[in-house]
N, C-alpha and C positions, 0 to 999 in steps of 0.2 A: 293229688298224685303221690303215691307212696313208692312206686317202683316203675322202671322202664324195662320192657322185654324187647330185645333186639335180635332179629335173625339177620346176621351180617352177610357180607360178600356181594352186595347188590350195588352196581354203579348208580350214581344219582343222576336223575334227569328231570327237567322241568324248571319251574320258576317259583320264587318265594319273595314276598314283600317284606322288607326289613322294618322292624318295629322302631318306635322312638327310643332315643338314647337314655338308658338308665343313669349314666354318669352326668348327663346334662340336665335331666328332669329333676333330680333330687335337689341340687343347689338352687335351681330356679324356683322350685316349690318353696324352699326355705326363704328365698328372697321375697316372696309375696307378703311375708310378715311386715316388711319395711314400708309398704305403700299406704296402709290404713284405708285402702279402697279395695274394689274388686278387680281381680285379674282373671283372664281366661287363658289357661295354659293348655294348648292343644297338642295332639299327638303324644300324649303321655303313655308310656308303656304300661300295660296292665300286668304288673309284676308285684311280687311280695314286698319289695323294698318301697315301691311307690305307695302301696297300701299302708305300710308302717308310717311313712312320712305324712300321709293324709291323716292318719289317726293322731299323730303327734300334733299337727296343726289344729285339729278339732279339739284336742285336750287343752289347747291354749285359748280356745274360744273362737277360732276361725269358723265361719260358715262355709261349707263345701258342698257343691252340687256337681254331679256328673253332667257333662255337656259335650256331645259330638266328639268322641275320642279324646276326651280331656276332662278338665275340671275348672269350674268357676269358683274362685276362692275369695271370700270377703273377709279381710282381716281387721275391719274397723272396730270390732269389739274384742279383739285379742287382749289377753291379760297375762302378766308374768306369773307363772306358777311352776311348781316342780313337775317335770315331764315324767311320763310313765317309764319306770326303770326297765321293764321288760322290753319295751319298744326301743329304748336307747341302746341297751347292751346287745340287742339282736341285730343291729344295723350300724355298721361303721359310718355310713354317710350321714347319720343323724348328727355327727360332729359339726356339719356345716350350719346347724342351728345355733352353734356357739356365737358366731359373729352376728347372725340375724337377731338373736335374743338381746345381745349387748347393744346392737344398733337401735333396736326398737324400745327396749325397756331399761337398759343400763344395768341389767342384772341377769344372772342365769344360775340355775342349780340343776345339775344333771349327773346321772350315773356315768361312769367311764364308758365310752362307746365300745361296742364289740364288733361283730362281723365275722368274716372268714379268718381262720387261723393260718395265715400265710406269712407271718413274721411279727416282730414286736410292734412295728408301726407307732413309734412314740409320737406324742403330740407337743413335744418341747418347742418346735418351731412355731406352732400356733400360739402357745402361751407367751413366748418371748416377744413375738410381734405385737400381740394385743396389749401386753404390759407396756410396750413403748407408746401405746395410744392412751395410756392412763388407767388400764384395767388392773385391779387387784384380784389375785386368785388365792384360794385356799382350798385345802382338802379336809373333809370331815366324814368319817364313817363310809369311806369309799365313794363319796360324792365330790364332784368338782363344783366349786362355787366361785363365781366371778361377779364383780361389782365395779361400776364406774359412775362417778357423778356427772361427768361430761367427757365424752370421747373427743380427742383432739388428733389432728393429722400428725403424721410422722414420716421420716425417711427410714425405710425398712429395707434391709438387704438380707435375703434368704440365703442360708448356707447351702441349701439344696432346693431345686425348683419343685417344691411340694405342691401338688394340685390342691389338697385340702387346705393347707395353710394359705395359699393364694386366694382361695374362695372365701375363707373366713376374714381375711384382711379386707378384701373387696366389700363384703357385706357390712363390716364395721365402718370402713372408710367413707362410704357414700353418705353415712349419717353423722360423721364427725365434723367438728369445726376445723376449718382450714384444709390444706391440701395434704395428700398422702402420696408418696412415691414408693413403689415396690420394685426393687432391683433384684434380678435373679428370679423373676416370677415364672411360674409354669406357663407353657405355651399351648397346652393341650386344647383341642377343639371345645372341650367342655368348659374351659375358662372363657373362651370366646363366646360361647352360648350364654353364660351367666352375664358377661359384660353387655351383650346385645340386649338381653332382657332388661337389665338395669337402665341402659340407655333409653330403651323404649318407655321406661317409667319416668324419664326425665334426668337421670344421672349424667354426669359429664366425665367420661373416661377417655384418656388419650393413650395411644400405644397399644391398642388391642391387637393381640396376635404376636406381640413382641415380648422380650424378657424384661422390659421396663414399662410399668403401668403408672400413669399419673391420674389421680382421682381428685376431682374438685368436691370437697365435702360440704355438707350442710344444705344441699339442694333438696327442695321439697319434692318427694316422689308421688306419682299418681299411679293408678292401675293401668294395665296394658293387656293387649292380646298378644300372645307369643306362641309360635309353633316350635316345638322341640325337634331338633334335627334327628336324622336316622342314626341308629346305633352302629358305630364302626366296629365294635367288638363282636356283636351278633353277626354282622356281615362277614367279618373275618373268620368267625367260627364256621359258617357254612361254606365259605370259600375254601378254607383248609380241608373241610370234610370232603369236598369235591376232589381236591388234590389227592387225598388219601384213598378215596373209593373209586375214582375215575368217573367218567360220564361228562355231562355238560349241564350247566346250571345258569339261570339268569337270576341275579340278585337285584330285584327291583328296588329302586330308591337308595341303593347302597351309596354312602358318601365317598365316592372314589377319590376325591381330592384330599381326603383325610387318611387315605389308606395306601400311600405310595410305598411305605416300607413293607407292608403285608403283601401287596401285589408283587413287589420285587422278590420277596422270598418265595412266593408261590410260583413265579416264573422260573426262578432258579431251581425249583423242584421239578420243573418240566411242564407246568401248566401254561396254557395260553389264555391271557386275560384281555378282554376288550372293554375299555371303559366308556362310560356315558351312553351305552346302549344305542349308538348311532345307527346301527343296522339291525337291531334286534326287534324293533317294533314294540318296545316296552310301553306299557300304559303310561300316559302322561297325566300328572296331577298338578297343573300349574297353580292351583289355589294353595298348595303347600310348598310351592317352589321345587317340587320333586320332578325333575327331568333327568335324573341321573340313575346310574346303575352300573353293574359289572356283569359281563358275560364270561363264564369260566368254562374252559375245556380241560378236564383233568387228564393227566398222563395215565398210561396203562399201569405204570409203577413209578412212584416218586423217585426223584434223584436225591442223593445225599447232599447235605450242605456242609462245606468245610467247617464253618463256624457260624452259629446263630447266636447273637448276643442281644439281650434286651437293653433298652435305653429309654430315657424320657423322650417325649414327642419332639421331633418327628421320627424317632427311632422305632425299632420293632417293639410293640407294646408288651409289657409284662403280662397283661391279662390274656394274651394269646400264646404265651410261651409253652404252657403245658399241652395245649392243643396241637401246636406245631411239633412238640416232642412226640406225641402220640402218632402223628403222621409219619415222622422220621423212623419209627420202629419198623416200618416195612419199606424203607427207602433202599435203593440200590447203592450200597456203599456205607461208609462210616461218617457220622456227623458228630459235631461237638456243639453242645448247647450250654450257654453261660447266662446265668441270671444275675443282674446287677442291681435290681430294685428291692426285691424282698428276699429274705434269707430262707424262706420255707416254701418255695414254689415247686419243689420236687416231691410233694406228698403222693403224687400219682405213680411214682416209679415202682413201688411195691406191687400195685395192681397190674401195671403193664408187664412186669416180669411174670406175674401169674398167668398172663396170656401168652407167654413165650418170648417176650421182648428181651433183647440182649442189651442191657444198659449198665454201664460201669461208672461208678462215681469217681470223679477226678478231684474231689474237694467238696466243700460245703455247698458251693454254688455253681458247680460245673459237672456235666456228665458227658460221657461218650456213648453214642448209640450206633450199634452195628445192625443195619437193617436185615430183616428176614423176609421170606416170601409171604408168610401169612401168620397172623395172630390166631389164637384159639379162644373162642368165646368162653366166658366164665362168669361167676357171680362177683360183683364188686360193690363197694360202698363209696358214694361221694362224700368227701369230707370238707369241701369248700366249693365255691361257686364255679370258678373256671376249671378247676380240676375235675369237677363233676361233668362239665361239658366235654372235657378231654376224654373221659371214660366213655361218654356217648359216642364220640367220634371213633374211638378204638373199637367199640362194639360194632359199629357200622362196617368197619374194615375187616373184622374177624370172621373166621369160618365158624359156623355153628351159632348157638344161641348164647346171648349174654343177658344177665339181669343186673340192673343198677338200682340200688337203694340209696337212701339219703337224699332224695330228690328235692327236699325242701330247700337245700342249698341252690340247686339249679333254678328253681322257681324264683329265686331272688333276682335273677337277671334275664330270664328268657320267658316270654309270655306263654308260649306253648311249643316247646322244642320238639315234642313228639309230633304234633300236627304239622309243623313246618317241614320236618324231615319226611313225613308221609307224603306231603305235597310234592316232594322231590323223589318219590318212589321208594323210600326206605321202608323196610319191614320192621316197624317199631310200634309198640302198643303201650299205652299208659294204663297203669292199674292202681 
C-alpha cells in the first residue's frame, strides 16, 4: 500500500473485529528467545513490525512457522550474532531484544533502535537498570554493545514508568541469579501480557499489574502457548473515528477493561458507549477468551473537551492523542490538548491546518483547538504511525477527497486499516 484515497463525510456503520495487540505481541515474541523450546504465539497481528521481529528472530537462528493466526517459534538453535541493522533501526520495539539477548546469551550487539519520530525517547533508563544487574555497555561505530558474564538480581527503581525499560528488566530478570524488584514499573496491559507469557513458561513474577514487580530469577523456562490480547490502540482509533464521523459501530473483541480513559473521553465528546456487547449479539469466541467488545453510537457533532491530557496507563494514551486531536477539530467549542509523554506528538497539526482546522500552539506540548463545522479534503503525508492514523480519521470526517501517502508508517500498527474502515461503510481505497 503506497497511498489511501478517502471520500469523506460518511457516517460509520457496522462491525469490525479488533486485531491482536502490536505492543503486546512484540515483547512476547522477543521473550520466546529465553525458552530454548517451541512456543505457539496466537493472534499475532499481521503488521510490518511483527514481520520485522520475526525476521530478527530468524536471523538469530530461531525456526519460525505460521500456524493459525500466529507463529510457532523454536528458539532451541538460536545463537548470539549481530542483528540486521536495517531491521533494528526501522523498529523501535526491537529494543526489547536487548533484555532477551542478554538473558539468553549474555551479550548483545545492535544498532541504535529507530521507529517513529515522535521525540527523543532516550534509552538511559534501560541501560542504567541493566547495568545494576551486571551488564557492561559500550558504543562503537554507532552500535550498542552489551556483555555480562552472569546476570544477577537487583533492586531497581525507575525514575519514570517506562514500558520499554520495564520489559527489558523483566526479560533479563527471569534469567538472572537471585531476585529482582522493579519499583515504579509501568502498569500498561502490554506489561501484564508479557508477564503472563513468562509465567506460562514457568517464570515466577509477583505484583503483576502493579507498580512493584518481584521476579524470582534463575527459573528454567519452557515453551508455552499464548494468545495475544486485542489491541486497545486500534480499538481506540476506530472508536474515536466513530465519534468524529457519527454513526454506530460494534468493535468486536475490543478490550474494554483496558480502555476506561478512552471511553470516558468519547462519552465526554457526546458518544454513547456500551461495553461488553451484552445486548449486541456479538460473535463469541471463547477459545480466545474473546467475549468482550464495545458498541459505540457517535454524536451528530462531537463536543469540545475542556482539557485532554495524556498520561501513563491508566490515563489517556499518548498513542491516541493525535487521533483525538483530529476529532476535536470539528467539535462544538474550544478544546485544549496537552501531551506529557513525547515532545513531538503534534506533527499532524500542519496537515490538519491544511484541511481548515483552527489549531493554536500554546507551547511545545500543548495546543488549543477551536472546532469548525467541516474539514476539507486534501493531500497529506503520514510521518509516523499514530499520526498517520489521525490523518486517516481526519480524511473520513472531511468533505471531499483526501489522499494520504507515507502509508508504510500506518502499516507498522494496523493490519489493514482500509479494509477495516470499508467494513464500517467508509469510502476508502488502498493503492
